[in-house]
C-alpha positions as CSV (number, residue, x, y, z in Angstrom):
1,X,-254.1,199.0,9.6
2,X,-251.2,197.1,8.0
3,X,-250.6,193.5,7.3
4,X,-246.9,192.7,7.9
5,X,-245.3,189.8,6.0
6,X,-241.8,188.8,7.0
7,X,-239.7,186.9,4.5
8,X,-241.8,188.9,2.0
9,X,-239.3,188.6,-0.8
10,X,-238.9,184.8,-0.2
11,X,-240.8,181.9,-1.5
12,X,-244.0,181.6,0.5
13,X,-243.9,185.2,1.7
14,X,-244.0,186.6,-1.8
15,X,-246.8,184.3,-2.7
16,X,-248.8,185.6,0.3
17,X,-248.1,189.2,-0.7
18,X,-249.4,188.4,-4.2
19,X,-252.5,186.7,-2.8
20,X,-253.2,189.7,-0.5
21,X,-252.9,192.0,-3.6
22,X,-255.4,189.8,-5.4
23,X,-257.8,190.5,-2.6
24,X,-257.2,194.3,-3.0
25,X,-255.0,194.5,0.1
26,X,-252.0,196.8,-0.5
27,X,-251.4,198.2,3.0
28,X,-248.6,195.6,3.4
29,X,-245.3,196.1,5.2
30,X,-242.8,193.8,3.6
31,X,-239.9,192.7,5.8
32,X,-236.9,190.7,4.6
33,X,-233.1,190.6,4.4
34,X,-232.0,191.6,0.9
35,X,-228.2,191.2,1.3
36,X,-228.7,188.8,-1.6
37,X,-230.6,191.2,-3.7
38,X,-231.9,188.9,-6.4
39,X,-235.0,188.1,-4.3
40,X,-236.4,191.5,-5.2
41,X,-237.8,190.0,-8.3
42,X,-240.4,188.2,-6.2
43,X,-241.9,191.5,-5.2
44,X,-241.5,193.4,-8.4
45,X,-245.1,192.6,-9.5
46,X,-246.6,193.2,-6.1
47,X,-248.0,196.3,-4.4
48,X,-246.7,197.1,-0.9
49,X,-246.9,200.1,1.4
50,X,-243.3,199.9,2.7
51,X,-240.2,197.7,3.0
52,X,-238.0,197.2,6.0
53,X,-234.9,195.2,6.6
54,X,-235.6,192.6,9.3
55,X,-233.2,194.2,11.8
56,X,-234.6,197.7,11.3
57,X,-238.1,196.4,11.5
58,X,-237.7,194.6,14.8
59,X,-236.0,197.6,16.3
60,X,-238.8,199.9,15.2
61,X,-241.4,197.4,16.3
62,X,-240.0,197.2,19.8
63,X,-239.6,200.9,20.0
64,X,-243.4,201.3,19.5
65,X,-243.3,202.7,16.0
66,X,-246.1,200.3,14.9
67,X,-248.2,200.2,18.0
68,X,-251.8,200.0,17.1
69,X,-251.0,200.1,13.4
70,X,-250.8,196.3,12.6
71,X,-253.7,194.0,12.3
72,X,-251.9,190.8,11.4
73,X,-248.4,189.6,11.2
74,X,-247.7,186.8,8.7
75,X,-244.2,185.5,9.8
76,X,-242.6,183.6,7.0
77,X,-239.0,184.7,7.4
78,X,-236.5,182.1,8.4
79,X,-233.2,180.5,7.7
80,X,-234.6,177.4,5.8
81,X,-231.4,175.7,4.8
82,X,-231.8,172.3,6.3
83,X,-228.1,171.6,5.7
84,X,-226.9,174.6,7.6
85,X,-224.6,173.6,10.5
86,X,-224.3,177.1,12.1
87,X,-226.5,176.6,15.2
88,X,-226.1,180.2,16.4
89,X,-227.3,181.6,13.1
90,X,-230.2,179.2,13.0
91,X,-231.3,179.9,16.5
92,X,-231.0,183.6,16.1
93,X,-233.0,183.7,12.9
94,X,-235.6,181.1,13.6
95,X,-236.1,181.2,17.4
96,X,-234.9,184.5,18.9
97,X,-236.3,186.7,16.2
98,X,-239.6,184.8,16.1
99,X,-239.8,185.1,19.9
100,X,-239.5,188.9,19.8
101,X,-242.3,189.0,17.2
102,X,-244.5,186.8,19.2
103,X,-244.0,188.9,22.3
104,X,-245.0,192.0,20.5
105,X,-248.1,190.4,19.0
106,X,-249.2,189.2,22.4
107,X,-248.7,192.6,23.9
108,X,-250.3,194.6,21.1
109,X,-253.2,192.2,20.3
110,X,-251.9,191.5,16.8
111,X,-253.0,188.3,15.0
112,X,-249.9,186.2,14.4
113,X,-249.7,183.4,11.8
114,X,-246.2,181.9,11.4
115,X,-244.3,179.3,9.5
116,X,-243.3,176.2,11.3
117,X,-242.0,173.0,9.6
118,X,-242.5,169.3,9.2
119,X,-238.7,169.0,9.8
120,X,-239.8,168.9,13.5
121,X,-241.0,165.3,13.0
122,X,-237.6,164.1,11.9
123,X,-237.7,160.4,11.0
124,X,-241.0,159.8,12.8
125,X,-243.6,157.7,11.1
126,X,-246.5,159.6,12.8
127,X,-247.1,163.2,11.8
128,X,-249.5,164.6,14.4
129,X,-249.0,168.0,16.1
130,X,-248.2,166.3,19.4
131,X,-245.0,166.2,21.4
132,X,-244.5,162.4,21.2
133,X,-244.2,162.6,17.4
134,X,-241.6,165.3,17.4
135,X,-237.9,164.4,17.1
136,X,-235.9,166.8,14.9
137,X,-232.7,165.5,13.3
138,X,-231.1,168.8,12.3
139,X,-230.6,172.2,13.8
140,X,-233.2,173.7,11.4
141,X,-235.9,171.3,12.7
142,X,-234.8,171.9,16.3
143,X,-235.1,175.7,15.9
144,X,-238.6,175.3,14.6
145,X,-239.5,172.8,17.3
146,X,-238.2,175.1,20.1
147,X,-240.4,178.0,18.8
148,X,-243.5,175.7,18.7
149,X,-242.7,174.7,22.3
150,X,-242.6,178.4,23.2
151,X,-245.9,179.0,21.5
152,X,-247.4,176.2,23.5
153,X,-246.1,177.6,26.8
154,X,-247.4,181.1,25.9
155,X,-250.6,180.0,24.3
156,X,-252.9,181.0,27.2
157,X,-251.4,184.5,27.2
158,X,-252.6,185.2,23.7
159,X,-254.7,188.4,23.2
160,X,-255.3,187.6,19.5
161,X,-254.8,184.7,17.1
162,X,-251.7,182.6,17.2
163,X,-251.5,180.0,14.5
164,X,-248.5,178.0,13.3
165,X,-248.3,176.1,10.1
166,X,-246.0,173.1,9.8
167,X,-245.2,173.2,6.1
168,X,-244.3,169.9,4.5
169,X,-242.4,169.8,1.1
170,X,-243.6,173.0,-0.6
171,X,-243.1,173.6,-4.3
172,X,-244.3,176.3,-6.7
173,X,-243.7,179.7,-8.2
174,X,-241.3,182.3,-6.8
175,X,-238.8,179.8,-5.4
176,X,-236.1,180.1,-8.1
177,X,-233.8,182.2,-5.8
178,X,-233.5,179.3,-3.3
179,X,-230.7,177.5,-5.2
180,X,-230.0,174.1,-3.8
181,X,-232.9,174.5,-1.3
182,X,-235.5,174.9,-4.1
183,X,-238.0,172.1,-4.3
184,X,-237.2,168.8,-6.1
185,X,-240.0,169.7,-8.6
186,X,-238.0,172.8,-9.6
187,X,-234.7,170.9,-9.7
188,X,-236.2,168.0,-11.8
189,X,-237.7,170.5,-14.2
190,X,-234.4,172.4,-14.7
191,X,-232.4,169.2,-15.0
192,X,-234.6,167.8,-17.7
193,X,-234.7,171.2,-19.6
194,X,-230.9,171.4,-19.4
195,X,-229.8,167.8,-19.9
196,X,-232.8,165.7,-20.9
197,X,-232.3,163.6,-17.7
198,X,-233.3,163.8,-14.0
199,X,-231.3,162.3,-11.1
200,X,-232.9,160.8,-8.0
201,X,-231.5,159.1,-5.0
202,X,-231.1,155.3,-5.2
203,X,-232.6,153.0,-2.6
204,X,-232.5,154.2,1.1
205,X,-234.4,154.1,4.3
206,X,-236.2,150.9,3.3
207,X,-237.5,152.4,0.0
208,X,-236.5,151.5,-3.5
209,X,-234.8,153.7,-6.1
210,X,-236.7,157.0,-6.2
211,X,-239.4,155.6,-4.0
212,X,-238.7,157.6,-0.9
213,X,-242.0,159.3,-0.2
214,X,-242.8,162.8,1.0
215,X,-245.9,164.9,1.4
216,X,-245.4,167.4,-1.5
217,X,-247.7,170.4,-1.2
218,X,-248.2,173.2,-3.7
219,X,-247.5,176.7,-2.5
220,X,-251.0,177.5,-3.8
221,X,-252.5,175.3,-1.1
222,X,-250.2,176.7,1.6
223,X,-251.4,180.2,0.7
224,X,-255.0,179.1,0.9
225,X,-254.5,177.8,4.4
226,X,-252.9,181.1,5.5
227,X,-255.8,183.1,4.1
228,X,-258.3,180.7,5.7
229,X,-256.7,181.4,9.1
230,X,-256.4,185.1,8.4
231,X,-260.1,185.2,7.7
232,X,-260.9,183.4,11.0
233,X,-259.0,185.0,13.8
234,X,-260.9,183.0,16.3
235,X,-258.9,179.9,15.3
236,X,-255.6,179.4,17.0
237,X,-253.2,176.4,17.2
238,X,-250.5,174.6,15.4
239,X,-251.5,172.9,12.2
240,X,-249.9,170.6,9.6
241,X,-249.8,172.1,6.1
242,X,-249.5,169.2,3.7
243,X,-251.8,167.3,1.5
244,X,-252.2,164.3,3.7
245,X,-250.9,162.0,1.0
246,X,-247.3,160.9,0.6
247,X,-246.1,160.5,-3.0
248,X,-242.7,159.3,-4.4
249,X,-239.9,161.3,-5.9
250,X,-240.4,159.1,-9.0
251,X,-243.9,160.6,-9.3
252,X,-242.6,164.1,-9.0
253,X,-240.0,163.4,-11.7
254,X,-242.6,161.9,-14.0
255,X,-244.9,164.9,-13.6
256,X,-242.1,167.4,-14.3
257,X,-240.7,165.5,-17.3
258,X,-244.2,164.8,-18.9
259,X,-245.2,168.5,-18.5
260,X,-242.2,169.4,-20.6
261,X,-243.0,166.6,-23.1
262,X,-246.6,167.8,-23.5
263,X,-245.4,171.3,-24.1
264,X,-243.3,169.9,-27.0
265,X,-246.3,167.9,-28.4
266,X,-244.8,164.6,-27.2
267,X,-246.7,161.8,-25.5
268,X,-246.2,161.3,-21.8
269,X,-244.2,158.3,-20.7
270,X,-244.6,155.8,-17.9
271,X,-242.0,155.4,-15.2
272,X,-240.8,152.2,-16.8
273,X,-240.3,153.9,-20.1
274,X,-238.5,156.9,-18.6
275,X,-236.2,154.5,-16.8
276,X,-235.6,152.4,-19.9
277,X,-234.7,155.5,-22.0
278,X,-232.3,156.7,-19.3
279,X,-234.4,159.9,-18.6
280,X,-234.7,159.0,-15.0
281,X,-231.4,158.0,-13.4
282,X,-230.4,157.1,-9.9
283,X,-227.4,158.3,-8.0
284,X,-225.9,156.9,-4.8
285,X,-227.5,158.1,-1.6
286,X,-225.1,160.7,-0.1
287,X,-223.1,159.6,3.0
288,X,-223.5,163.0,4.7
289,X,-227.3,162.6,4.7
290,X,-227.4,159.2,6.3
291,X,-229.3,159.5,9.6
292,X,-230.3,163.1,8.7
293,X,-232.8,162.5,6.0
294,X,-236.6,162.2,6.0
295,X,-237.4,159.2,3.7
296,X,-241.1,159.5,4.5
297,X,-243.5,162.2,5.5
298,X,-247.3,162.4,5.4
299,X,-249.2,165.1,7.1
300,X,-252.0,164.2,9.5
301,X,-254.7,166.7,8.7
302,X,-257.1,165.8,11.4
303,X,-256.5,169.1,13.4
304,X,-256.7,171.3,10.3
305,X,-259.9,169.6,9.1
306,X,-261.4,169.9,12.6
307,X,-260.7,173.6,12.4
308,X,-263.0,173.8,9.4
309,X,-260.5,173.8,6.5
310,X,-262.3,171.5,4.0
311,X,-260.7,172.5,0.6
312,X,-259.2,169.8,-1.5
313,X,-255.4,169.7,-2.2
314,X,-253.5,169.5,-5.4
315,X,-251.8,166.1,-5.8
316,X,-248.3,165.9,-7.4
317,X,-249.7,165.2,-10.9
318,X,-251.9,168.3,-10.8
319,X,-249.7,170.7,-8.9
320,X,-246.3,169.9,-10.4
321,X,-247.8,169.9,-13.9
322,X,-249.3,173.3,-13.3
323,X,-246.1,174.6,-11.9
324,X,-244.0,173.4,-14.8
325,X,-246.4,174.8,-17.3
326,X,-246.0,178.2,-15.6
327,X,-242.2,177.9,-15.7
328,X,-242.4,177.0,-19.4
329,X,-244.6,180.1,-20.1
330,X,-241.9,182.3,-18.7
331,X,-239.0,180.5,-20.3
332,X,-240.3,178.5,-23.3
333,X,-238.0,175.9,-24.9
């Protein structure tokens, strides 16, 4: 029996493939779109049984080529560019394709764990997996919201596990291909390595310079949640995947800068010192993001904890530091 991972060459998908390999699982069908071929590097150190382009895979799946051969489908593939304005592209990638996978999993009794998003909450100040908290502010968030709504409607039809994970701000290894959509942790690291400075947004949304707050969650923790669910097919539902603690962009910048400083044998600096030295700088908040930006997110973990997930989460200081140390190991100063 195979495990299928869609978005397998992407950020979270490749980390899941790697984690399955660590368990000794290699009967993995990797599904992705490699028109931009650089993502192959995320799978180069992984063991898989086969690879399919996403369009070929869905055609074969619906033609019955994999009937009875798949035990679980970990659906991580999506168009994740929150600035994308092409609604047809977004809905086709994130809603229609996901719907076809869901229908197959219901029909063929395949466990289905899929990537949702905290973008569904928009500028809400409550982050519970409930309809009254959901108000997406871009087409990406809406595409994810609409699929979660479909899952809710089809939930009682399930013949196997259906579990959605609303990822908050994920950072970590294997995201370098994402360009502008890579995490702020990655961007702050590369800015500091290249220029000795990092740039954050100035005051906005009622928050001071760099004090906008997000729930920054390590991809390591996101993978652990996926594996927790994979091991417990009796658990279904939609769950937040964050740390449950909002931290500021200033804290992320401090962690990235100080990880680099420690690697050079330099003492870490406080936020005040980094500002005074001009290491942390603030740029005007972009006009095109006004009304379309989440200045605050913080996952409510009540439902995930009630499902039995009791592992601690890495905070920014721990997770970003570890991440930057790994980046430095691969590309030392």
